[in-house]
N, C-alpha and C positions, 0 to 999 in steps of 0.2 A: 795632141788634143787637150784643151783646157776647158774649165767650166764645170757646172754641176753634173756629176755622174760621168764626166769625160776623163780620159787619162791617156797614158802612153803604154805601149806594149813593146816587148822585146823578146827575142828567142834566147833561152839560156844555153849554156854549154852542154847540159844534160839532155837537151832536146825538148824540154818543156818550154812553155810560154809564160811570161810574167806580165801582169797588168797593174798599173798604179793609177788609182782614181782619186779625184779631189772633191771634197764636200763643199757645199755652199756655206757651211758653218765653220767658224774659227775653232781650232783645237783649244779647249780650256787650259791644257797643260803648256801651251806655248805663250802664255801671258798675253793673249789677244793679238798675236803677231801673225800667225800662220794658219791657213785653213787645215782642216783635218784631211789626212791622206791615208788610204788603205791599199795594201798590196796583196794580190792573190795570184796563184799560179794555176795552170791547167795543161792538159795534154795538147790542146790546140789553142790558137790565138783566140778563137771565139769562146771557147770554154773558159779561158783565163779572164776575158772581159766580162763574161756572165757572172763568174764567181766574185769578181771584184765589185761589180755593180750591185749585186745582191747584198754583199757584206756591207757596202756603204749605205744602202737603203735601210738595212737593219740597224746600223749604228745611228743614223739620223733619226729614225723613229724613237729609239731609246733615248737619244739626246734631247729630243723635243719634250719627252716626258719627264726626264730627270735633270736635265741641264748639266750632266756629268759626262766625262770622257770614259764611259764604261767599255771594257774590252769585249770585243766580239770573239767568243771562244769557238775556234774552228773545230776542235776535236771533242767537244762536250757530247755526252751520250744522249740518245733519245730518251732513255729511262730517267735521266736527271731532269730533262725538260718535262717529262710526264709527272714527276714528283712536284715540280714547281707549278705545273698547270693545276693539279689537284689541290695543292695548298693555297694557291692564289685565286683561281677561277671557279673551283668547285666547292671547296670546303665552306665558304661563306653562305652558300645557298642551300645546304642540306643540314639535317639534324645531326647531332653528335653520334647517334647509333648508326645512321646511314653512312656517315663519314668513316666510321670504324669498319663497316661492311665493305666500303669501297677499297680501303687499304688492304683488308684481308683478301678480298677477291683478286686484286691486282698482284699481290704478293704470290698468290697461287697460280695465276693465269697470265702474268705478263713479265714481271721482273726476273723470273727464272728462265726466260727464253732469250735467244740470241738477239732478237729485235731491240730489246732494251739496252743492249751493250753497243749497238751501232752508233756511229757519229751521224749527225744530220746529213752530211755530204754523202754518206753511204746508203741513205734511205732510198727506196724505190718501190714501185708498185709490186715488183716481183718479190721483194723481201717481205712485204706485208702479206702477200698471197701464201708464201711459205709459212709464215707465222700463223695465219688463220687456219690453214689446213692442218698444221701440227696440233693446234688446239682441238680441232674437230675430231681428230683420231682418238683423243683421250676423253674429251668432254662432250656433253650434250649440246645441241644447238642453242638451247636456252641459256646454258652457262657461258657459252662462247659469245653470245650476243652482247654481253656487257663490256668485256675488254675490246671487242671490235668497235662498238659505238664510242667508247672513250678514246680509242686511238684516232678515230675520225675527228672527234671534237678537238683533241690535242693538236692534230695536224692543221685544222682550221685556224687555231690560235697561233701556231707557228707561221702559217702563211700570212696572217694579219700582222705579225711582227717582222715579216720579210726574212725570216730565218730559213725558210724553204720556199721554193718557187711554186709548188702545187701540192694539193692534198693527195698524196700517194695512196693513203689508206682508203680514201673514198672510191678510188678506181679499182682497188684490189677485189678480185672475185674469189669466192670460196668453192671448193669442190665438194658438194653435198653428195651423200650416198644415193644411188639410184634404187628405187623400190622395185627390185626385180627378184628372180628366183634365187639369186645368190644370197639374198638376205632373208629368205623365207624362215629359216630356223630362228634367226634373231627376232623377227616379227612375231613368230609363234611364242617365243619365250616371253616377250613383252606382254602379250595378251594373257598369258597364264600367271603373270606377276600378281601377287596379292596386294591390293591397294587399300582395302579397309578390313576391319575386323568382322568376323562372321557372327551369326546369331549365337552359335555355340560359344564363341569367345565372350560375347557380352554376358551370357548366362554365367560363365565362369567368373567374370569380374564381379557380378552381383553376388554370387556365392561367397567370394573372397571378402566382399564388403560386409555381408551379414555375419561372417565368421571372424571378422576383425583380424584378417591375415596380414595387413599392413596399414600403417597410419595414412598411406597415400590412397587407400581404397575409396574413401568417401570423395576425395578429390577427383578420382577417375570417374565415379558415378556422376558427379556434378558436370564434368565436361561432356559426358555422353548425353546428359539431359538438357544441356543448355547451349551446346556448340561453342562454348568458350575456348579461347586460346589458353595454353598453359601459362603464358606470361601475364594474361589478364587475371587468371585465377589466383596466381601467387601475389598479385598486387591488390587484390580485393581487401577492403576493410569491412569491419562490422557495420560501419555507418553506410556502406553501399547496399546493405540488405534492408528492404522494406517488407517486414513480415505482415503488415496490415494489408498491403496491396499485392503481396506475393510477387514482388518485383526485385530483380537484381540490377543495380545501376552499374554499368561498365564505364568507369571514368578514367582508369589508369591501366598501365601495363608495365611489366618489368622489362628492362632493357640493359644493354651494356654500352660503354663508351670508353675512350681513352681518358686517363686522368688529365684534367686541364685541357682536354681535347687535343692532346699532343701525342702523335703516333709513336714517339720514342719513349713514352711512359707506359705504365701498366694499365690494366683494364679494371674498371669499377662498375658495380651495378647501380642503376638509378631508376626512378619512376618517371614515366612519360605518359602522354596521352595515348589512347589505343591506336592501333594501325588505322591509317586513313585519316587520322586526326579528328575523329568524331566519337562522341560519347553515344551510348545506346542503352536501351532497357531490354531486359530479358524476363519473360514470364517464368516464374519459379513453380515447376510442377510439384505435386506432393512428394515424389521421390527425391527431387532436387532439394526441397525444403528439409526433408528428413536428414539428408546427408549434410546440409549446411548446419542444422541444429546439432548434429552429432559432432561435427568438427568444433563448433563453438564450445560444446561441453568438454571435449578432450583438451582443447586449448586452455580452458579454465583450470583443468586438473593438472596438466603437465607443464605449462609455460609459466615460469617464475615472473616474467615481466613482459608486457606487450605494449610498449610505448606508442607504436604506430596504429594500435588497434587493428592489426592485421587479422583476417579471417583464419589464415592457415600459416602462422609463423613457425620458425624453427623452434622445436621444444628444447633443443640442446644448447642454443646460443642466445638465451635470454630475449626471445621475441624478434630476432633478426629475420629479415625476409629470406625465404628459401631460394635456392638457385635452380635454374632449369637443368643444369648438369646433374644435381642431386636427384631431381625428379626423374630424369631419364634413367639414371642408374637403378633407382628403386623400382621403376616401372618395368625395366627389362628383367630384373631379378624376379619380380612377381610373375611376369609372363612365363618365365622358366619353371617356377614352382607350380603354376597352374596348367602347364603343358599347352600353352597357347603358342601357335606357330606365328612368328613375326616375319616369316619368309626372308630370313637373313641370306644375303647373297653377296657376291663380289661385284662391285660396280665397275664402270668403265675406267675409273681412276684408280682401281686396285684396292679400294677400301671396302670393308664389310658394311653393308647397310641393310636396313629392314624397317618394318613398321615401328614408329616411335610414338611419343606422347601426342604429337600433333595429329597422328592418324586417328586418334579418338575424335577429334573435331571433324575430320573428313568422314568418319563413320557416321557420326550424328547427322551431318548434312545429307549424306547419301540416303540414310533411312528416311529422313523427312521428305526428300524429293522423290522417293520411289514409293511412298505409301499411297494407298487409295485416296483420291481427292486431294493430292498434294498441291499446294499453292506456292510456287517458287518465290513470289514476292514476299510472302510471310516468312519463308525460310531465310531469304536474304536479309530481311529486317532483323531476325533473331541472330544470324551469323555475323552481321555487321559488314556485309558485302555492299559495294557501291556500284556494281556493274548494272543493276536494275534501277531505273529511275523511280524514286519513291517520294519526291519532294511534296506531292500533294496529298499524301496519306498522313493524317494528323495523329499525334501521339496518343490522344485519348481513345482513338479507335484501334491503334496498333495493339494494345494489350489484349483486347478481345480477339483480334485476329491471331495473335501469337498463341492463344490457348488452343487453336486448332492444329498447331504444328505437331506432327507425330514424333515422339521421342523414342529412345531405346527402351525406356521403361514401359511405355504404352504399347509399342509395337512388338517387341521381342519378349518382354517379361510379363506382358498382359497386366501391368499395374495401371489401372485406370485413373482418370482425373476425377470428373464428376459428371452429372447428367448434363450440365450446361455445355461442357466441352464436347460431349458426345453429340449433342444436338447441333453444335457448330460444325462438327465434322460431317454429319449427315446433310446439313444445309450446304456445305461446301461441295460435297459430292453431287448433290442435285443440281446446283448451279453450274458446276463444271461440265456436266453432261449437256447442258444447253449453251455452252461456250461463254459462260459468265464467270468472272473472277470475283470471289467474295470481297477482295480489297476494293474493286471498282464499285460494288454495291455499297460497301461501307462509306466510301468517298461520296457517293450520290446521296445517301441518307444524311451524311454530315452537312453537305451543301444545302439540303432542304431545311435542316434544323437551324442553320445559321442564316437562312433566308436570303 
C-alpha cells in the first residue's frame, strides 16, 4: 500500500508485526528527493498499523509547524511532556506566583508518582485511575483536583498533537470514600477540629499587644480588626493609610516567584496586586488605627532606613520587607507563650499542621458574619471576596457600610467605635428583621441622589 498514511506490513521473526508508512511530505534530510517514512511495531498487524499511522500524524503536525524533520520520541515520559505543557501552554497565561505554585504542587503531587515515568505508549485509563486513587489516599479532594485537571488538560494537548489517540485521563474514575459508619470517627474528628481562634484567644492577643510582648502583636490586632491577609499587611506602605478618612487602601500584596520566572532558579519575594487582582478599601476602626499608629512609631524608633515607606518593615535589615515565614515563626512562638491552642495535629500527608497567621483572617470574617445584624455583603467588601456580586454598590457608600461590620475589638473586647457606627448597627438589625439589606437601602438612596 502506498500514499498518505498508507504503508506495508510484515510479520517479524520474533512474532511481532512491523508497519512502514509514508508521508505526503518530503523528508527535509533527503535533500528533497524522498518522502518521510516512519516504522513502528506492534503485537498484532492492526496494532502495528495504528502505531505507525499515529506516529506519522504526529510527525506531520510538527513538520507543518516547524518545517523541520523533528524526531518522534517513542519512549519519552509523560512527565517530560507535562513539563513541556506547563512551560509552553500554561506559563504564559498565569502570574509568576501562580506559575511557582503550579510547579510546587506538581512536584509534590505528580512528578514523584509512577504515572510521570511512563512513556506515552504505556498510558491508559487504568494507569490514571491508579494514580488518582493513590493521591486520594494521601491528600484531600481539593488538593487532588489540581493535578487531576492538569493531567486532563495535558492529555488534550497530546491528543491535539496526535501523540496519543485519546484523553485517557478524562475517562479515569476516582474511588471516593463512602460516607458511612466506617468513617464516622473520621467525620467526628473533622467536626471537632478548631478552625478559628476563640474569644479567649483574642483576649490573650489583645493582652499581649497591650503589654508589648512581641513586635508582631500590633500586626495581629490589625489583621483581626480588618480581615487583611498577612501578605497584604506586610506590603502596606504608610502612603496606603488615610488617617483623615480612617481608611486603609489595599493596593499590594507580598508574593514569591522564581528568579527570572525560571523554575530551575531560586525563589525571590516581590510585590504584586492583591488576590483577585482588585484593590479595595478597609475602614480603620479606632483599635486598628491605634495599632497602626503604634507600628509607625516603633518603625521610626527602630528602623534605620525605610526606602519603600513600608508600614511594618524589618527592623534588623534596614527596612526590607518582612517574610511570611518569619511572621509564621513569631506568631507560633507567641501562641505558645500565651497558651493559645492552635490545634496542632498530623495531617493526611503526615505533616504537623494547625492554625496559622491566615486563621486570624478567618477568625475576623467568622466574627463579622455571626454577629447580630451581620451583613455578608459588607463583610465581603471588607475581606475582598468576589463571590458576592457588588458591582452596583458605590465606593462612597461602602465606607459607611463598612463601619457597621463587627470586628474582634467591638465584639469580643467591647472596644466600641462611636455613636454613629452604633446607630448603623441598630439600623442594620431593624432592616434585617424586615428582610431588607442595608447595602440595598444605600444603593437605593444613592440612585435617588444621582437622579
